[in-house]
Each structure stands twice: as structure tokens, then as C-alpha cells.
C-alpha positions as CSV (number, residue, x, y, z in Angstrom):
1,M,129.6,147.3,167.9
2,N,128.5,145.7,171.2
3,A,125.0,144.0,171.9
4,E,123.5,141.9,174.6
5,A,122.6,138.7,172.7
6,I,121.2,135.2,172.9
7,V,122.5,132.6,170.4
8,L,119.7,131.0,168.8
9,R,121.7,128.3,166.3
10,T,125.1,127.9,164.5
11,W,126.0,126.1,161.3
12,P,129.3,125.5,159.8
13,I,130.7,126.7,157.0
14,R,134.3,126.0,155.4
15,E,136.6,124.2,157.7
16,A,136.4,126.0,161.1
17,D,134.1,129.1,160.4
18,Q,130.4,129.2,161.8
19,I,127.3,131.1,160.8
20,V,125.7,132.2,164.0
21,A,122.1,133.5,164.5
22,L,121.7,135.8,167.2
23,F,118.7,137.5,168.8
24,T,120.1,140.9,170.4
25,R,118.3,143.4,172.4
26,E,119.5,146.4,170.6
27,F,119.3,145.2,166.8
28,G,116.9,142.4,166.5
29,K,117.9,139.2,164.8
30,L,121.1,139.0,163.1
31,K,123.1,136.5,161.5
32,G,127.0,137.0,161.4
33,V,130.1,134.7,160.6
34,A,132.3,133.5,163.3
35,K,135.8,133.1,161.9
36,S,138.0,130.2,163.1
37,A,135.0,129.6,165.7
38,A,135.8,126.1,166.1
39,K,139.7,126.8,167.0
40,S,139.2,129.8,168.9
41,R,138.5,129.3,172.5
42,R,139.8,132.7,173.3
43,R,137.1,134.5,171.5
44,F,134.4,132.1,171.6
45,G,134.8,129.2,174.0
46,G,131.7,127.6,174.8
47,A,129.6,130.8,173.9
48,L,128.1,129.4,170.8
49,E,125.7,127.0,172.3
50,P,122.3,127.6,171.5
51,M,120.3,130.0,174.3
52,T,123.7,131.2,175.9
53,H,123.4,134.7,177.0
54,V,126.3,136.6,175.7
55,R,127.6,140.3,175.1
56,A,128.6,140.0,171.4
57,T,131.4,142.2,169.7
58,F,130.6,142.6,166.0
59,L,131.3,144.6,162.7
60,E,128.6,145.3,160.5
61,K,129.5,146.5,156.8
62,P,127.4,148.2,154.5
63,R,125.3,146.1,151.9
64,Q,126.5,142.9,153.5
65,E,123.8,140.6,154.9
66,L,126.1,139.0,157.7
67,V,127.8,140.7,160.2
68,R,131.5,139.7,161.4
69,L,131.6,138.2,164.8
70,D,134.6,138.9,166.9
71,Y,134.2,138.2,170.3
72,F,131.7,136.7,172.8
73,E,131.5,137.3,176.4
74,I,129.4,134.8,178.2
75,L,126.7,136.2,180.5
76,R,124.7,133.1,181.4
77,S,125.3,129.7,179.9
78,P,122.8,126.7,179.8
79,L,126.1,124.6,180.1
80,S,126.3,125.6,183.8
81,L,123.8,122.9,184.6
82,A,123.3,119.4,183.8
83,V,121.7,119.2,180.5
84,D,119.3,116.1,179.8
85,Y,117.1,115.6,177.0
86,T,114.1,117.3,178.0
87,R,115.9,120.5,178.9
88,L,117.8,120.4,175.5
89,S,113.9,120.2,173.9
90,A,112.7,123.2,175.9
91,L,115.7,125.3,174.9
92,A,115.3,124.1,171.2
93,F,111.4,125.1,171.4
94,F,112.6,128.6,172.7
95,A,115.1,129.3,170.0
96,E,112.7,127.8,167.3
97,V,110.0,130.2,168.4
98,I,112.3,133.2,168.3
99,D,113.8,132.4,165.2
100,E,110.5,131.9,163.6
101,T,108.6,134.9,165.0
102,Q,111.2,137.5,164.8
103,P,112.0,139.4,161.8
104,D,115.8,140.6,161.0
105,H,117.0,143.7,162.3
106,D,113.8,144.4,164.2
107,P,114.4,144.8,168.1
108,N,111.7,143.7,170.5
109,D,112.8,144.4,173.9
110,A,109.5,142.8,175.4
111,V,110.4,139.5,173.8
112,F,114.3,139.8,174.6
113,R,113.0,140.1,178.5
114,L,110.5,137.3,178.2
115,L,113.2,135.1,176.9
116,L,115.8,136.1,179.5
117,S,113.0,135.4,182.2
118,V,112.3,132.0,181.1
119,L,115.7,130.8,180.7
120,E,116.7,132.3,184.3
121,A,113.3,130.3,185.3
122,A,114.5,127.0,183.4
123,E,117.9,127.3,185.3
124,T,116.2,127.4,188.8
125,G,113.5,125.1,188.6
126,G,112.0,122.6,186.0
127,V,111.2,123.4,182.3
128,W,107.4,122.9,182.0
129,M,106.3,125.9,183.8
130,P,108.8,128.2,181.6
131,L,107.6,126.5,178.5
132,T,103.9,127.3,179.4
133,Y,104.9,130.7,180.6
134,F,106.8,131.5,177.4
135,A,104.4,130.0,174.8
136,L,101.5,131.8,176.2
137,W,103.2,135.1,176.4
138,M,104.6,134.9,172.9
139,T,101.1,134.4,171.6
140,R,100.2,137.7,173.3
141,L,103.4,139.8,172.2
142,M,102.9,138.6,168.7
143,G,99.3,140.0,168.9
144,W,97.8,136.7,168.0
145,L,96.0,135.9,171.2
146,P,92.5,137.4,171.6
147,E,90.4,137.8,175.0
148,L,90.5,134.7,176.7
149,R,87.5,135.3,179.1
150,R,84.7,135.2,176.7
151,C,83.4,132.8,174.2
152,M,84.7,134.1,170.8
153,V,81.2,133.4,169.0
154,C,78.6,134.6,171.4
155,G,80.8,136.5,173.9
156,E,79.5,134.6,176.8
157,A,81.9,134.7,180.1
158,L,84.0,131.9,180.4
159,D,84.0,131.2,184.0
160,G,87.0,128.8,184.5
161,E,88.4,130.9,187.1
162,A,85.4,130.4,189.4
163,L,85.0,127.9,191.9
164,G,83.5,124.7,189.9
165,G,83.7,126.8,186.6
166,A,83.4,125.0,183.2
167,P,86.0,124.0,180.6
168,A,86.7,126.1,177.6
169,Y,87.3,124.7,174.2
170,F,90.0,125.4,171.5
171,H,90.3,124.3,168.0
172,A,93.4,124.1,165.9
173,L,91.8,126.0,162.8
174,S,90.3,129.0,164.7
175,D,91.5,131.5,167.3
176,G,90.7,131.9,170.9
177,L,88.5,130.0,173.2
178,V,84.7,128.8,173.1
179,C,82.1,127.7,175.2
180,V,80.5,124.4,175.3
181,H,77.6,125.6,173.0
182,H,80.0,126.6,170.4
183,R,82.8,124.0,170.6
184,R,83.7,122.2,167.2
185,L,84.2,118.5,166.5
186,A,87.8,117.5,167.6
187,S,88.2,120.6,169.7
188,G,90.5,120.6,172.5
189,T,89.7,121.1,176.1
190,L,91.3,123.6,178.3
191,S,90.4,123.0,182.0
192,P,89.4,125.4,184.5
193,E,92.6,125.1,186.4
194,S,94.6,126.0,182.8
195,Q,92.1,128.9,182.6
196,R,93.0,130.3,186.0
197,L,96.8,129.7,185.3
198,A,96.4,131.8,182.2
199,S,95.1,134.6,184.1
200,L,98.2,134.0,186.8
201,I,100.8,134.1,184.0
202,F,99.5,137.4,182.5
203,H,99.9,139.1,186.1
204,A,102.9,137.5,187.6
205,P,106.5,137.4,186.5
206,A,107.9,134.0,185.8
207,G,110.0,133.9,188.8
208,A,107.0,134.4,191.1
209,L,105.6,130.8,189.8
210,L,109.0,129.1,190.7
211,D,107.5,127.8,194.1
212,E,104.5,126.3,192.8
213,P,104.8,122.2,192.0
214,W,104.7,122.0,187.9
215,P,104.9,118.4,186.9
216,R,104.6,118.0,183.1
217,E,100.9,117.1,183.4
218,R,100.0,120.5,184.8
219,A,98.8,122.8,182.0
220,R,99.6,120.6,179.4
221,D,96.4,121.7,177.6
222,L,97.2,125.6,177.9
223,R,100.8,124.6,176.2
224,R,98.8,122.7,173.4
225,F,96.6,125.7,173.0
226,S,99.4,128.0,172.9
227,V,101.6,126.1,170.4
228,Q,98.3,125.6,168.1
229,T,97.9,129.4,168.1
230,L,101.6,129.8,167.3
231,E,101.5,127.2,164.7
232,R,98.7,128.5,163.0
233,H,100.1,132.1,162.7
234,L,103.2,130.7,161.5
235,E,101.5,128.4,159.2
236,R,104.1,125.5,159.9
237,R,104.6,122.9,162.6
238,L,107.2,123.7,165.1
239,T,109.8,120.5,165.3
240,S,110.8,121.2,168.9
241,A,107.1,121.3,169.9
242,A,106.5,118.0,168.5
243,A,109.5,116.8,170.5
244,L,108.0,118.0,173.8
245,V,104.9,116.4,173.0
246,K,106.9,113.1,172.7
247,L,108.4,113.6,176.1
248,G,104.7,113.6,177.6
249,G,104.5,117.5,177.9
């Protein structure tokens, strides 16, 4: 079998073999054994790095959980650019969210296309816009994002997109946004600018936002809102998200 895939993570078994978790376009998330992966540059080379986009050749056997991985053709590699800790942390976030949200053997073309788009954007620009774009879109694609333009309690319009609009509020223990009258203690604040950006993200491809300046401070509150939503529904903390917070993002 052949499948377009993105490597999520690997871990060694025995002397030279590795187990590889893949997110494939055609078959969803798979795990397989790459025999002699540590020795065979011809079959795998640098293709086992997380977030490498590959064409995978593998054999699936009945009643076996792990497929046999035979060969990877690299389509796009994260090693094609200089890799620093911030970029590695962003790639780890993409991988962890996909691994935690996608069930085995359940293809999701919308999620696959989203991942490809943010990986491409992260190659041509900084990481903070792709991170924001990915986190927000994943909450929507998983069905965990309610209406953002109205208060979840009273239905009042949240006018953050308007000139001089008011902030909205969110809480780690509840879905959606609320107005100032229904904010809870320890609520986070979503600025009018971030409310506008959320609307823009849902109406533009990631590549269309590359020309805008995006320092790490921009939409930090929107990333926090998106990550809290993901973690609440996953019922666990995302290790990679904590690393990004330490980087100031």
C-alpha cells in the first residue's frame, strides 16, 4: 500500500528497529514497524523526523495492529530549514494535538489539509501565526468550538470586530466566550483585535496571513483560549503547549 503521510513520532525497539506513528491522508492514524530504520538510509534516510511529509509504502496484515513500513519518500522535511527550539516546540505541538485528537484508522482529510497548510506556512514565515491558526481551526474541526460572536450565557453580541469594541472573556472550565456581565473569576480576556483575527482565520487560508507581522505577543490570548478548549475536551494538559508558554507564546 501507498499513502501520503506525516510522521508524528518514533520510538526505538530492539537494536535498529523503530515504531513510527503516522497520520495518513487515506487511512488516518497508523502505527508501524520500520525494520532496521537506524541503519537503512536508502529506505528511510532522514524521513523519520517528526512532521516530515512523506509518501509511505507499507504492508498491512490481518489481525495485526502494527503495519510493516517498507519505504518513505520525503515530500517535505522540517530539516530543510534551520531548526531552533521555538520551531521544534511548534512542530511538537502540531504532532501532539494530532496524536491526541485523531483516532486510529479514521481518515480526516480536512485535518490533514490543515496540517499541511500550517507546516508550509511555518516554513515560509514565523511559527506564531501557524500555531494560532492550527489551534483555533482544530477546535472547530473537532466540533468543540461554539459560536464566538455571542455570549454563551445571554446571547448578547460580542462586538470585538467593531471599532472600539469590547473584549470578550473565557474560562478554563467552560466553553465559548461571554460578555463582561457573565465573566467568572479567573477568566481570561480575549481582546477585540484577537476576536477580529479569529473571524479572519476562519475566512482565509493560512498562506494569506503570511504578509502580516505576527510577533509572539500577537493573538497570545487567542492561542490560550484555543489550547484551553483543546485541553478541556481532551481532559489532559498538552506538554508541548506548556513549552510554548515558557517561550512567551
